[in-house]
RODO-2510 file (C-alpha; in nm, 4 decimals, decimal comma):
residues 555
     n   res          X          Y          Z
     1     x     5,1545     1,9612    -0,2661
     2     x     4,8461     1,9781    -0,4726
     3     x     4,5677     2,2215    -0,3563
     4     x     4,2624     2,0542    -0,1852
     5     x     3,9128     2,1457    -0,0969
     6     x     4,0290     2,1607     0,2798
     7     x     4,2859     2,4239     0,2125
     8     x     3,9718     2,6498     0,0733
     9     x     3,7765     2,5634     0,4105
    10     x     4,0997     2,6587     0,5961
    11     x     4,1276     2,9535     0,3982
    12     x     4,0313     3,2742     0,6573
    13     x     3,9471     3,5050     0,4026
    14     x     3,6552     3,2791     0,2057
    15     x     3,4632     3,1759     0,5288
    16     x     3,3353     2,8729     0,3691
    17     x     3,1447     2,6129     0,5704
    18     x     3,1214     2,2409     0,4940
    19     x     2,7783     2,1157     0,4724
    20     x     2,7930     1,7569     0,3497
    21     x     3,1284     1,5211     0,2381
    22     x     3,3578     1,6056     0,5212
    23     x     3,5390     1,2674     0,4940
    24     x     3,6339     1,3598     0,0881
    25     x     3,7986     1,7135     0,1656
    26     x     4,1374     1,5816     0,0844
    27     x     4,0639     1,5673    -0,2786
    28     x     4,2600     1,8048    -0,4969
    29     x     4,1094     2,0819    -0,6796
    30     x     4,2390     2,1491    -1,0480
    31     x     3,9995     2,4307    -1,0878
    32     x     3,6938     2,6349    -0,9526
    33     x     3,4422     2,7170    -1,2424
    34     x     3,0759     2,8938    -1,1892
    35     x     2,7985     2,7700    -1,4016
    36     x     2,4227     2,7895    -1,3809
    37     x     2,3489     2,5209    -1,6564
    38     x     2,1109     2,2275    -1,5723
    39     x     2,3490     1,9886    -1,7204
    40     x     2,7151     2,1251    -1,7136
    41     x     2,8822     1,7953    -1,7767
    42     x     2,9913     1,8610    -2,1409
    43     x     3,1922     2,1628    -2,0173
    44     x     3,3875     1,9638    -1,7255
    45     x     3,7185     1,7909    -1,7455
    46     x     3,7211     1,6496    -1,3932
    47     x     3,8875     1,7824    -1,0911
    48     x     3,6850     2,0883    -1,0579
    49     x     3,4878     2,2726    -0,7449
    50     x     3,1532     2,3760    -0,9313
    51     x     3,0259     2,6958    -0,7932
    52     x     2,6449     2,7518    -0,8274
    53     x     2,3961     2,9852    -0,6911
    54     x     2,0850     2,7656    -0,8287
    55     x     1,9269     2,9996    -1,0563
    56     x     1,8197     2,7437    -1,3023
    57     x     1,7995     2,4573    -1,0582
    58     x     1,4892     2,3859    -0,8383
    59     x     1,7077     2,3051    -0,5384
    60     x     1,4035     2,2052    -0,3028
    61     x     1,2785     1,9454    -0,5665
    62     x     1,4388     1,6452    -0,4360
    63     x     1,4624     1,4347    -0,7195
    64     x     1,5690     1,7037    -0,9429
    65     x     1,8421     1,7979    -0,7372
    66     x     1,9628     1,3965    -0,6802
    67     x     1,9867     1,4007    -1,0319
    68     x     2,1724     1,6719    -1,0870
    69     x     2,3919     1,6208    -0,7942
    70     x     2,4446     1,2567    -0,9344
    71     x     2,5487     1,3927    -1,2937
    72     x     2,8339     1,6207    -1,1627
    73     x     2,9920     1,3496    -0,9224
    74     x     3,0056     1,1077    -1,1841
    75     x     3,1297     1,3509    -1,4439
    76     x     3,4484     1,4089    -1,1993
    77     x     3,3251     1,7352    -1,0485
    78     x     3,5444     1,6920    -0,6740
    79     x     3,3116     1,9816    -0,4847
    80     x     3,0004     2,1942    -0,5212
    81     x     2,9976     2,5433    -0,3775
    82     x     2,6298     2,6767    -0,3225
    83     x     2,5970     3,0724    -0,2604
    84     x     2,3777     3,1368     0,0759
    85     x     2,1612     3,4141     0,0433
    86     x     2,1292     3,4917    -0,3294
    87     x     1,8428     3,2988    -0,4900
    88     x     1,7931     3,1052    -0,1512
    89     x     1,8032     3,2241     0,1978
    90     x     1,9656     2,9000     0,3416
    91     x     2,1189     2,6051     0,2188
    92     x     1,8070     2,3626     0,0752
    93     x     1,7918     2,0581     0,2793
    94     x     1,7271     1,8458    -0,0594
    95     x     2,0614     1,9564    -0,1779
    96     x     2,2497     1,8781     0,1548
    97     x     2,0911     1,5160     0,1193
    98     x     2,1882     1,4645    -0,2164
    99     x     2,5147     1,5605    -0,1775
   100     x     2,5418     1,3436     0,1413
   101     x     2,4066     1,0770    -0,0792
   102     x     2,6717     1,0830    -0,3445
   103     x     2,9783     1,1572    -0,0923
   104     x     3,0021     1,4864    -0,2566
   105     x     3,1470     1,7757    -0,0638
   106     x     2,9142     2,0572    -0,0324
   107     x     3,0740     2,3974     0,0760
   108     x     2,8754     2,6984     0,1911
   109     x     2,9667     3,0049     0,0267
   110     x     2,8693     3,3446     0,2137
   111     x     2,6679     3,6268     0,0315
   112     x     3,0055     3,8317     0,1068
   113     x     3,2245     3,5753    -0,0843
   114     x     3,2193     3,6395    -0,4321
   115     x     3,2880     3,3351    -0,6778
   116     x     3,5690     3,5110    -0,8250
   117     x     3,7557     3,5233    -0,4986
   118     x     3,7476     3,1451    -0,4548
   119     x     3,8599     3,1200    -0,8318
   120     x     4,1563     3,3556    -0,7489
   121     x     4,2504     3,1466    -0,4599
   122     x     4,2001     2,8271    -0,6473
   123     x     4,4300     2,9882    -0,9472
   124     x     4,6734     3,1285    -0,7313
   125     x     4,7356     2,7739    -0,5300
   126     x     4,7644     2,6189    -0,8842
   127     x     5,0155     2,8559    -0,9892
   128     x     5,2106     2,8171    -0,6374
   129     x     5,2318     2,4493    -0,6858
   130     x     5,3228     2,4444    -1,0625
   131     x     5,6106     2,7139    -0,9487
   132     x     5,7357     2,4637    -0,6484
   133     x     5,6979     2,1717    -0,9405
   134     x     5,9376     2,3477    -1,1579
   135     x     6,1773     2,4604    -0,8765
   136     x     6,1849     2,1267    -0,7674
   137     x     6,2098     1,9909    -1,1150
   138     x     6,5262     2,2539    -1,1765
   139     x     6,6608     2,1300    -0,8465
   140     x     6,6548     1,7800    -0,9661
   141     x     6,8174     1,8861    -1,2880
   142     x     7,1285     2,0247    -1,0987
   143     x     7,1250     1,7285    -0,8612
   144     x     7,1234     1,4833    -1,1979
   145     x     7,3764     1,6689    -1,3777
   146     x     7,6600     1,6895    -1,0780
   147     x     7,5861     1,2758    -1,0337
   148     x     7,6363     1,2243    -1,4604
   149     x     7,9428     1,4345    -1,4302
   150     x     8,0630     1,2434    -1,1338
   151     x     8,3026     0,9413    -1,0846
   152     x     8,0161     0,6870    -1,0602
   153     x     7,8215     0,8179    -1,3478
   154     x     7,5147     0,6622    -1,4344
   155     x     7,4861     0,4533    -1,1235
   156     x     7,4705     0,7925    -0,8817
   157     x     7,2440     0,9482    -1,1354
   158     x     6,9927     0,6771    -1,1301
   159     x     7,0403     0,6883    -0,7244
   160     x     6,9348     1,0496    -0,7386
   161     x     6,6496     0,9777    -0,9679
   162     x     6,4903     0,7310    -0,7649
   163     x     6,5018     0,9281    -0,4630
   164     x     6,3282     1,2066    -0,6388
   165     x     6,0856     0,9773    -0,7548
   166     x     6,0301     0,7728    -0,4145
   167     x     6,0399     0,4675    -0,6420
   168     x     6,3347     0,2820    -0,8641
   169     x     6,5178     0,3558    -1,1451
   170     x     6,7327     0,1159    -1,3943
   171     x     6,9230     0,1897    -1,7099
   172     x     6,9551    -0,0818    -1,9844
   173     x     7,2110    -0,0805    -2,2492
   174     x     7,1965    -0,1354    -2,6498
   175     x     7,1705    -0,4974    -2,6584
   176     x     6,8543    -0,4505    -2,3701
   177     x     7,0911    -0,5675    -2,0592
   178     x     7,0768    -0,4134    -1,7154
   179     x     7,3688    -0,2081    -1,6709
   180     x     7,2751    -0,0480    -1,3358
   181     x     6,9515     0,0090    -1,0947
   182     x     6,8801     0,2068    -0,7991
   183     x     6,8264     0,0806    -0,5357
   184     x     7,0197    -0,2251    -0,5659
   185     x     6,6888    -0,4381    -0,5252
   186     x     6,5552    -0,2986    -0,8164
   187     x     6,8081    -0,4961    -1,0338
   188     x     6,5854    -0,7993    -1,0134
   189     x     6,2880    -0,6123    -1,0927
   190     x     6,4122    -0,4270    -1,4087
   191     x     6,5648    -0,7931    -1,5501
   192     x     6,1755    -0,9059    -1,5283
   193     x     6,0985    -0,6251    -1,8082
   194     x     6,3788    -0,7265    -2,0969
   195     x     6,0810    -0,8076    -2,3167
   196     x     5,8934    -0,4797    -2,2921
   197     x     6,2247    -0,3266    -2,3316
   198     x     6,3487    -0,5297    -2,6490
   199     x     5,9964    -0,4149    -2,7971
   200     x     6,0626    -0,0599    -2,7128
   201     x     6,4140    -0,0727    -2,8448
   202     x     6,2470    -0,1967    -3,1940
   203     x     6,1031     0,1593    -3,2195
   204     x     6,2370     0,4718    -3,3618
   205     x     6,3980     0,6881    -3,0634
   206     x     6,2592     0,8627    -2,8965
   207     x     5,9747     0,6303    -2,7703
   208     x     5,8357     0,5495    -2,4299
   209     x     5,5862     0,3435    -2,3002
   210     x     5,4005     0,2567    -1,9820
   211     x     5,4076    -0,1174    -1,8574
   212     x     5,2458    -0,2856    -1,5561
   213     x     5,4914    -0,4641    -1,3257
   214     x     5,2819    -0,8350    -1,2322
   215     x     5,4760    -0,8907    -0,9399
   216     x     5,4077    -0,5526    -0,7780
   217     x     5,2008    -0,2652    -0,7837
   218     x     5,4373    -0,0170    -0,9650
   219     x     5,3868     0,1650    -1,2490
   220     x     5,6587     0,1341    -1,4867
   221     x     5,7624     0,3822    -1,7397
   222     x     5,9991     0,2798    -2,0233
   223     x     6,1871     0,5515    -2,2089
   224     x     6,4334     0,5116    -2,5046
   225     x     6,7443     0,6903    -2,5257
   226     x     6,9165     0,8309    -2,8365
   227     x     6,8247     1,0686    -3,1070
   228     x     6,9117     0,8481    -3,4478
   229     x     6,7426     0,5245    -3,6029
   230     x     6,8172     0,2657    -3,3181
   231     x     6,8153     0,3337    -2,9199
   232     x     7,1035     0,3335    -2,7691
   233     x     6,9469     0,2393    -2,4433
   234     x     6,6406     0,2382    -2,2242
   235     x     6,5378     0,4118    -1,9037
   236     x     6,3267     0,2403    -1,6851
   237     x     6,1350     0,4141    -1,3843
   238     x     5,9418     0,2643    -1,1328
   239     x     5,6830     0,4578    -0,8960
   240     x     5,3778     0,3750    -0,7045
   241     x     5,1485     0,6337    -0,8689
   242     x     5,1626     0,8401    -1,1820
   243     x     5,4464     1,0764    -1,2595
   244     x     5,3703     1,4322    -1,1144
   245     x     5,4773     1,7801    -1,2851
   246     x     5,8161     1,7727    -1,0669
   247     x     5,8854     1,3965    -1,1370
   248     x     5,8105     1,4123    -1,5162
   249     x     6,0746     1,7067    -1,5214
   250     x     6,3141     1,4871    -1,3062
   251     x     6,2731     1,2068    -1,5832
   252     x     6,3225     1,4181    -1,8962
   253     x     6,6244     1,5675    -1,7542
   254     x     6,7742     1,2315    -1,6671
   255     x     6,6558     1,0812    -2,0305
   256     x     6,8579     1,4113    -2,1832
   257     x     7,1896     1,3229    -1,9441
   258     x     7,1654     0,9775    -2,0031
   259     x     7,1560     1,0189    -2,3798
   260     x     7,4295     1,2609    -2,3626
   261     x     7,6413     0,9853    -2,1879
   262     x     7,5358     0,6771    -2,4161
   263     x     7,5245     0,8611    -2,7443
   264     x     7,8025     1,0694    -2,8630
   265     x     7,7650     1,3306    -3,1263
   266     x     7,7470     1,2231    -3,4850
   267     x     8,0574     1,4217    -3,5931
   268     x     8,2662     1,2714    -3,3203
   269     x     8,1500     0,9413    -3,4027
   270     x     8,2364     0,9858    -3,7839
   271     x     8,5714     1,1253    -3,6668
   272     x     8,6596     0,8055    -3,4533
   273     x     8,5538     0,6149    -3,7608
   274     x     8,7987     0,7847    -4,0012
   275     x     9,0638     0,7823    -3,7241
   276     x     8,9938     0,3828    -3,6648
   277     x     8,9615     0,3442    -4,0242
   278     x     9,3662     0,5222    -4,0727
   279     x     9,5095     0,3131    -3,7905
   280     x     9,3714    -0,0211    -3,9392
   281     x     9,5006     0,0863    -4,3221
   282     x     9,8274     0,1479    -4,1487
   283     x     9,8496    -0,1578    -3,9651
   284     x     9,7677    -0,3574    -4,2889
   285     x    10,0234    -0,1763    -4,4661
   286     x    10,3137    -0,2965    -4,2575
   287     x    10,3439     0,0582    -4,0609
   288     x    10,2546    -0,0173    -3,7040
   289     x    10,4630     0,2552    -3,5767
   290     x    10,2517     0,5186    -3,7646
   291     x     9,9479     0,3016    -3,6355
   292     x    10,0546     0,3653    -3,3015
   293     x    10,1255     0,7633    -3,2996
   294     x     9,7609     0,7971    -3,4769
   295     x     9,5937     0,5723    -3,2323
   296     x     9,7080     0,7422    -2,9308
   297     x     9,5035     0,6980    -2,6027
   298     x     9,1808     0,5975    -2,8260
   299     x     9,3141     0,2593    -2,9503
   300     x     9,6978     0,2602    -2,8047
   301     x     9,5861     0,0104    -2,5276
   302     x     9,4499    -0,2306    -2,8033
   303     x     9,7620    -0,2348    -2,9748
   304     x    10,0005    -0,2939    -2,6767
   305     x     9,8574    -0,6675    -2,5926
   306     x     9,7787    -0,9545    -2,8263
   307     x     9,4592    -0,8912    -3,0495
   308     x     9,2739    -1,0589    -3,3099
   309     x     9,0993    -0,9669    -3,6319
   310     x     8,7405    -1,0386    -3,6881
   311     x     8,6170    -1,0039    -4,0635
   312     x     8,2230    -1,0392    -4,0873
   313     x     7,9972    -1,0155    -4,3793
   314     x     7,6336    -1,0620    -4,4214
   315     x     7,5546    -1,4199    -4,5868
   316     x     7,3080    -1,4285    -4,9091
   317     x     7,0062    -1,5866    -4,8684
   318     x     7,1258    -1,8548    -5,1165
   319     x     7,3990    -1,9569    -4,8924
   320     x     7,2125    -1,9837    -4,5617
   321     x     7,1772    -2,3390    -4,4236
   322     x     6,8002    -2,4645    -4,4432
   323     x     6,5971    -2,3347    -4,1756
   324     x     6,7819    -2,0648    -4,1106
   325     x     6,6029    -1,7016    -4,0873
   326     x     6,5033    -1,6393    -4,4267
   327     x     6,5139    -1,3490    -4,6447
   328     x     6,8160    -1,1483    -4,8426
   329     x     7,0417    -1,0572    -4,5852
   330     x     7,0956    -0,6713    -4,5112
   331     x     7,3494    -0,5005    -4,3371
   332     x     7,1729    -0,4840    -4,0283
   333     x     7,2940    -0,8540    -3,9159
   334     x     7,6246    -0,6612    -3,8795
   335     x     7,4445    -0,3694    -3,6876
   336     x     7,3716    -0,6259    -3,4488
   337     x     7,7111    -0,7837    -3,4321
   338     x     7,8859    -0,4694    -3,3855
   339     x     7,6581    -0,3336    -3,0863
   340     x     7,7054    -0,6781    -2,9200
   341     x     8,1040    -0,6257    -2,9040
   342     x     8,0761    -0,2655    -2,8534
   343     x     7,8635    -0,2924    -2,5443
   344     x     8,0738    -0,5890    -2,3991
   345     x     8,3852    -0,4008    -2,4440
   346     x     8,2409    -0,0615    -2,2783
   347     x     8,0999    -0,2650    -1,9731
   348     x     8,4731    -0,3825    -1,8932
   349     x     8,6502    -0,0438    -2,0573
   350     x     8,8506    -0,2453    -2,3303
   351     x     8,9180    -0,0709    -2,6504
   352     x     8,7544    -0,1934    -2,9542
   353     x     8,8286    -0,0786    -3,2939
   354     x     8,5203    -0,1154    -3,5717
   355     x     8,5403    -0,0598    -3,9270
   356     x     8,2773    -0,1009    -4,1934
   357     x     8,4621    -0,2369    -4,5462
   358     x     8,2079    -0,1875    -4,7926
   359     x     7,9740    -0,4875    -4,7018
   360     x     8,1923    -0,6196    -4,4451
   361     x     8,3024    -0,5165    -4,0979
   362     x     8,6694    -0,5492    -3,9815
   363     x     8,7002    -0,5228    -3,6265
   364     x     9,0247    -0,5715    -3,3833
   365     x     8,9239    -0,6975    -3,0567
   366     x     9,1413    -0,7664    -2,7459
   367     x     9,2277    -1,1712    -2,7438
   368     x     9,0581    -1,3116    -2,4500
   369     x     8,8412    -0,9856    -2,3851
   370     x     8,4816    -0,9500    -2,3436
   371     x     8,4301    -0,8103    -2,7365
   372     x     8,6031    -1,1594    -2,8294
   373     x     8,3512    -1,3376    -2,6267
   374     x     8,0474    -1,1418    -2,7222
   375     x     8,1629    -1,2374    -3,0897
   376     x     8,1477    -1,5932    -3,0027
   377     x     7,8561    -1,5655    -2,8157
   378     x     7,6763    -1,4128    -3,0828
   379     x     7,7801    -1,6295    -3,3511
   380     x     7,6591    -1,9507    -3,1063
   381     x     7,2902    -1,7771    -3,0821
   382     x     7,3054    -1,7272    -3,4423
   383     x     7,3482    -2,0933    -3,5322
   384     x     7,1162    -2,1834    -3,2190
   385     x     6,8239    -2,0067    -3,3454
   386     x     6,8898    -2,1599    -3,7303
   387     x     6,8140    -2,4647    -3,5640
   388     x     7,1296    -2,6358    -3,7331
   389     x     7,2931    -2,9560    -3,5730
   390     x     7,6837    -2,9129    -3,4756
   391     x     7,9173    -3,0809    -3,7576
   392     x     8,2314    -3,0281    -3,5896
   393     x     8,3623    -2,9227    -3,3126
   394     x     8,7474    -2,7221    -3,3028
   395     x     8,9644    -2,6225    -3,0188
   396     x     8,7456    -2,3544    -2,9460
   397     x     8,4487    -2,5880    -2,8720
   398     x     8,2310    -2,4097    -3,0573
   399     x     7,9702    -2,6120    -3,2670
   400     x     7,9072    -2,5542    -3,6491
   401     x     7,5932    -2,5713    -3,8420
   402     x     7,4300    -2,2924    -3,9892
   403     x     7,5055    -1,9106    -4,0779
   404     x     7,1886    -1,8124    -3,8160
   405     x     7,0507    -1,6415    -4,1356
   406     x     7,2349    -1,2908    -4,0183
   407     x     7,6680    -1,2776    -4,0755
   408     x     7,9466    -1,5215    -4,1326
   409     x     8,2368    -1,4524    -3,9035
   410     x     8,6335    -1,5219    -3,9653
   411     x     8,8467    -1,4789    -3,6869
   412     x     9,2215    -1,4822    -3,6619
   413     x     9,4920    -1,6338    -3,4108
   414     x     9,6221    -1,3410    -3,1474
   415     x     9,8908    -1,1461    -3,3295
   416     x    10,0192    -0,8046    -3,2840
   417     x    10,0707    -0,5170    -3,4730
   418     x    10,3644    -0,6302    -3,6569
   419     x    10,1876    -0,8993    -3,8174
   420     x     9,8655    -0,7199    -3,8610
   421     x     9,8335    -0,7950    -4,2299
   422     x     9,8955    -1,1317    -4,1793
   423     x     9,6714    -1,1784    -3,9074
   424     x     9,3973    -1,0081    -4,1525
   425     x     9,4615    -1,2648    -4,3987
   426     x     9,3877    -1,5460    -4,1696
   427     x     9,0616    -1,4070    -4,0778
   428     x     8,9487    -1,3892    -4,4353
   429     x     9,0793    -1,7408    -4,4928
   430     x     8,8761    -1,8009    -4,1527
   431     x     8,5769    -1,6454    -4,3310
   432     x     8,5872    -1,8355    -4,6665
   433     x     8,5834    -2,1763    -4,4666
   434     x     8,2666    -2,0463    -4,2733
   435     x     8,1068    -1,9760    -4,5751
   436     x     8,1529    -2,2868    -4,7345
   437     x     8,0952    -2,5001    -4,4315
   438     x     7,7758    -2,2969    -4,3277
   439     x     7,9071    -2,1900    -3,9873
   440     x     7,8458    -1,8664    -3,8102
   441     x     8,2275    -1,8238    -3,7231
   442     x     8,5497    -1,9938    -3,7551
   443     x     8,8737    -1,9224    -3,6205
   444     x     9,1984    -1,9732    -3,8337
   445     x     9,3258    -2,1747    -3,5475
   446     x     9,0741    -2,4312    -3,6131
   447     x     9,1372    -2,4566    -3,9707
   448     x     9,5126    -2,4736    -3,9018
   449     x     9,4428    -2,7884    -3,6857
   450     x     9,1937    -2,9588    -3,8538
   451     x     9,2560    -3,1409    -4,2116
   452     x     9,2770    -3,0023    -4,5275
   453     x     9,0203    -3,2322    -4,6882
   454     x     8,6949    -3,0090    -4,5479
   455     x     8,8319    -2,7548    -4,7861
   456     x     8,7486    -2,9554    -5,0933
   457     x     8,3867    -2,9222    -5,0721
   458     x     8,3924    -2,6198    -5,2878
   459     x     8,2145    -2,6496    -5,6627
   460     x     8,4957    -2,5086    -5,8064
   461     x     8,7200    -2,7986    -5,6710
   462     x     8,4551    -3,0777    -5,7719
   463     x     8,4259    -2,9365    -6,1364
   464     x     8,8024    -2,9635    -6,1581
   465     x     8,7930    -3,3151    -6,0012
   466     x     8,5482    -3,4385    -6,2373
   467     x     8,7275    -3,2960    -6,5469
   468     x     9,0630    -3,4429    -6,4389
   469     x     8,8960    -3,8138    -6,3993
   470     x     8,6128    -3,7900    -6,6556
   471     x     8,8163    -3,9771    -6,9058
   472     x     8,9105    -4,2457    -6,6747
   473     x     8,5473    -4,3147    -6,5787
   474     x     8,4452    -4,2913    -6,9237
   475     x     8,6882    -4,5595    -6,9957
   476     x     8,5597    -4,7931    -6,7150
   477     x     8,1752    -4,7148    -6,8061
   478     x     8,2740    -4,9565    -7,1060
   479     x     8,3608    -5,2522    -6,9090
   480     x     8,7471    -5,2673    -6,9962
   481     x     8,8901    -5,2370    -6,6728
   482     x     8,8547    -5,0593    -6,3414
   483     x     9,1207    -4,8004    -6,3746
   484     x     8,9849    -4,5388    -6,1078
   485     x     8,9836    -4,8054    -5,8299
   486     x     9,3084    -4,9073    -5,9529
   487     x     9,4284    -4,5693    -5,9343
   488     x     9,3098    -4,4609    -5,5860
   489     x     9,4514    -4,7967    -5,4644
   490     x     9,7990    -4,7414    -5,5926
   491     x     9,8065    -4,3844    -5,4685
   492     x     9,6811    -4,4944    -5,0838
   493     x     9,9674    -4,7620    -5,0969
   494     x    10,2250    -4,4800    -5,1981
   495     x    10,3018    -4,6808    -5,5367
   496     x    10,3670    -5,0182    -5,3923
   497     x    10,2739    -5,2461    -5,6594
   498     x    10,2538    -5,5801    -5,4458
   499     x    10,0488    -5,3989    -5,1618
   500     x     9,8028    -5,2255    -5,4091
   501     x     9,7527    -5,5311    -5,6311
   502     x     9,6574    -5,7324    -5,2721
   503     x     9,4121    -5,4858    -5,2049
   504     x     9,2138    -5,4924    -5,5379
   505     x     9,2804    -5,8859    -5,5645
   506     x     9,4449    -5,8644    -5,8918
   507     x     9,8048    -5,9621    -6,0015
   508     x    10,0588    -5,7019    -5,9751
   509     x    10,1605    -5,6887    -6,3664
   510     x     9,7899    -5,6419    -6,3998
   511     x     9,7975    -5,3524    -6,1883
   512     x    10,0896    -5,2217    -6,3917
   513     x     9,9198    -5,2462    -6,7014
   514     x     9,6391    -5,0364    -6,5783
   515     x     9,8549    -4,7841    -6,4374
   516     x    10,0229    -4,7487    -6,8014
   517     x     9,6576    -4,7218    -6,9443
   518     x     9,6032    -4,4390    -6,6692
   519     x     9,9073    -4,2476    -6,8021
   520     x     9,8142    -4,2880    -7,1594
   521     x     9,4626    -4,2094    -7,1198
   522     x     9,5250    -3,8839    -6,8996
   523     x     9,8731    -3,8041    -7,1255
   524     x    10,0402    -3,7464    -6,7863
   525     x    10,3275    -3,9234    -6,5920
   526     x    10,2488    -4,0804    -6,2647
   527     x    10,6106    -4,0692    -6,1811
   528     x    10,5543    -3,6529    -6,1524
   529     x    10,4750    -3,5781    -5,7688
   530     x    10,2526    -3,2853    -5,8724
   531     x    10,0075    -3,5253    -6,0862
   532     x     9,9893    -3,8024    -5,8138
   533     x     9,8752    -3,4993    -5,5654
   534     x     9,6325    -3,3785    -5,8275
   535     x     9,4841    -3,7046    -5,8926
   536     x     9,4870    -3,7933    -5,5284
   537     x     9,3014    -3,4533    -5,4245
   538     x     9,0739    -3,4920    -5,7457
   539     x     8,9818    -3,8639    -5,6045
   540     x     8,9326    -3,7484    -5,2372
   541     x     8,7137    -3,4506    -5,3997
   542     x     8,4721    -3,6767    -5,5821
   543     x     8,4566    -3,9868    -5,3454
   544     x     8,2251    -4,0954    -5,0802
   545     x     8,3718    -4,1423    -4,7098
   546     x     8,3691    -4,4679    -4,7703
   547     x     8,5789    -4,5008    -5,0786
   548     x     8,8066    -4,1863    -4,9895
   549     x     8,9771    -4,3316    -4,7172
   550     x     9,3441    -4,4114    -4,7231
   551     x     9,7029    -4,2079    -4,6488
   552     x     9,8148    -3,9413    -4,9197
   553     x    10,1106    -4,0647    -5,1242
   554     x    10,4344    -3,8981    -5,0529
   555     x    10,5222    -3,6643    -5,3381
***
């Protein structure tokens, strides 16, 4: 515990007497300093016991003495020691009264007690206090290290840290969510600080901040975890008072240990990245047995159950939906998606294989696992931020509408190692659809279960359709017939002359004549199933919903 004026008064060798301010003897003393200056305030830092003989101070002048005592008290001096029998035979009454008015402890120092003895006593006490703090800090470090290496990991470490601080502690992951807290009730208090944690995570690590708990009397300190550009987590500690030396040492030890457990070395990360890339390359090359052998315990569990392939890439600004978070998209969007999936997988202990592929991110996630759910949630949040309305819903129940200004994601159907290459193509196809439809995420199952017609919403398809039908539209523009409408009706009725003619309100011979003119103008035979298919798709790609309905012809 810190040295106080009471400790000095009780020091039998010093023989100090209390002349005023008895009620404030429990104030800590940071140092003892002798000065005869009339105004020593510029040289004070606060917390000192000031020792004087009143060589220059007229201690019997009530006004001068009152002014002197007021100045040093307001400067943070915690006590005044007066040498008796040096310049004054006794302690001047004016000095006693001035000290009593300010509530400043006044100690009488006998002539046989030199000031240096008091300074040595204070110095020895400060040194002893610092030694105790450092010793306690080392003991805390040993306990925290044992806790970090134990089976319970961060949870036990937080419990030990909270006990050392006589407060509470909480750990946040890379997404800003509370991972663990001690004691248990601290989880609710820690959850109220997510916005402060989010702001700290935006700063390069290491970083720290002190925040106030508006619903309590705690002083909360936040410390980021990690050594790279982005924080891998945040430690929060709440205490009733500012941290002392021992408490500060314990917090720094906890930060170091949690950093080691939450951020692996760069060399290990690079090695895992190369291993994951090799496993993925073997899977896509149709070598599942070799992939399993290389994956080992790190990724082997992922290959033993159905998994899905995720392919994600940034969406250029010109392809973003109106209202999306603007600006050219940078790979940071992929980082956020990768962090969300990695954090979710880490919480549940499931394996995750993520491989950067140029400007893309390819991820293998367990089917129905936490990482796949986090991917879907990330996409849903991106679309929500974009403020876009859903356009369609697939079997997964997700709405469409807007890339969210970050990434587009394609998700394959559940698969196994033998069909990984096929699943990768599925994810790429779903990604292509997501880009065309302005979706944040599209599952291949949704594409397969839906209609082919939305896939025609492409500039290249429209250009082909316009070119194929241009000659017919130019003919109709002269008023010499209605070939486009006749062709649509004939194809919609599967080439049935009477039914198509009835739909158009013309004689079937008139319709036969128009179809011969279509063949002459296009230079193609309507007896060819491929020609009929191309014409029908061209009509669907260039028609409005009202005019584009009808069943496709049988080839």
